[in-house]
N, C-alpha and C positions, 0 to 999 in steps of 0.2 A: 504494500500500500504506500509506503514511503517513497519509492522511486517514481510511482505514477504521480503523486502529488507534487513532487519536486519538478518533474518534467512539465506538468501543467503550469506551474508558476513560471518556469523559464519561458514557455511558449507564450503565456499571457503577457509577461513583461516585454517580450520581443515584439508582439503585436502592438502593444501600447506605445512602444518606442517608434515603430514604423508610422503609426497614426499621428503621434505628436510631432515627429520630425517633419512630416509633410504639412502639418497644420500650423500656420503662422498665427500668432496672437497679436492683437492690436491693443496698445495702451489706451485706456479710455480718456486719459488727460491730454497727452501730446499727439495721439493718433499714429505713433510710429510702430513698426513691426519689431517684435523682439522674440528671442528664443529663451528657453529656460525650463524650469520645472512645469509640470502639467497644471498645477494649481496656482501658478504665478499670474497675477492680474495686471501688474504694472511693470514698466520697463526699468524703473529706478526708484530709489527712496524718495527723491524729490517729487516725482509724480504721485507716489503713494501719499506723501504728506499733504500735497496740494489737494488731492481728492478728499482726504479725511477732513482737512480744514474747511473745505467748501461745504461738506456735509454738516459739520457742527457749527457753522457760522451763525445761524439764526439763534441757537441756544446760547452761544457765547455772547452775542450782541445783547440779547435780552438780559442775561445776568449782569453784563457790564453796565447797562443802563440803570438797572435797579441799584447796583452797588454805588454808582455815581450819585444817584438821588439820596441814598442813605448817608453817604459820606458828606454830602452837602448839608443835609439835615443836622448831622452831628456837628459840623463846622459852625452852623448858625447858632445852635444851642450853646456851643462852647464859647463863641464870641460874647454872647449876652451873659453867660455864666461867669466868664472871666472878668467882666466889668462889674461884678457883684450886683447884677440886676437879676433879682430872683422873682420878681413879679412883673410881667410884661403883657401887653395886650396882643391878642392873636394877630391883629392887623400888622403890627410891627414885625412879627415873625414871618408873615406872608410877604411883606415888603422886602425882607432880607433874603427871600428865596426859599423859605421853609415850605415843604410839601407835607401836609397833614395826612395824606393818604398812605405814606410809607413810614413804617416803624419796625423795630425788631422784636419787641415784646410788650405785653400789657400786664400790669400788676394790679390786682384788686385786693384792697385791704379788708380786714374784718369788719370795719365800719362802713364799707361799701364805696369808698373812694377808688377811682380808677386812674392809675398812673400809666401814661404812654411813654415808652422808652425808645430811643434810638441809640443802641449800644448801651453805654453807661450813663448817658444823660437823658433826662425825660422831663415831662411836664404834667401838671394836673390842671384840667380845665375847670373854670369857675363859671357860674351862671351869668356874670356880667361881661363875659367875653375876654376875660384876662386868664393868664396861665401862670402858675407858679412853677419855676424851674427847680429841678431836683437832680441830685447825683446819686446813683445807686452804688454803694460801696462794695457790693459783692463782686463786681467786675474788676475792681482795683486789686484785690488779693492775688 
């Protein structure tokens, strides 16, 4: 049984080699013909990287835009917090470029107060349209 299996594998490999030698593959990125392994899809690493970067471009851009907004929100809160301004009107934050739709977490106290955080800095909304700026110490540790 062993010799038959061995000869079958040899013949199968020989037929696959004949088929793949005659079959030229075309790189999907640069459209050039190339040789190589049967399962090879790209002619070089540069084409493979280009293809994968194009595939992931939408996801990367989406994440990049959200991170840019979050960093901007953190910067705005930091600027006011650094000036020892702990109570500020929402309109001033909006004028400084703060986007209230993006935050990293929400903290609800036992008394029912809701703090909105952008990384370690956050704010507490008041009914009169003002916000109290706070720093969450857990992130500093």
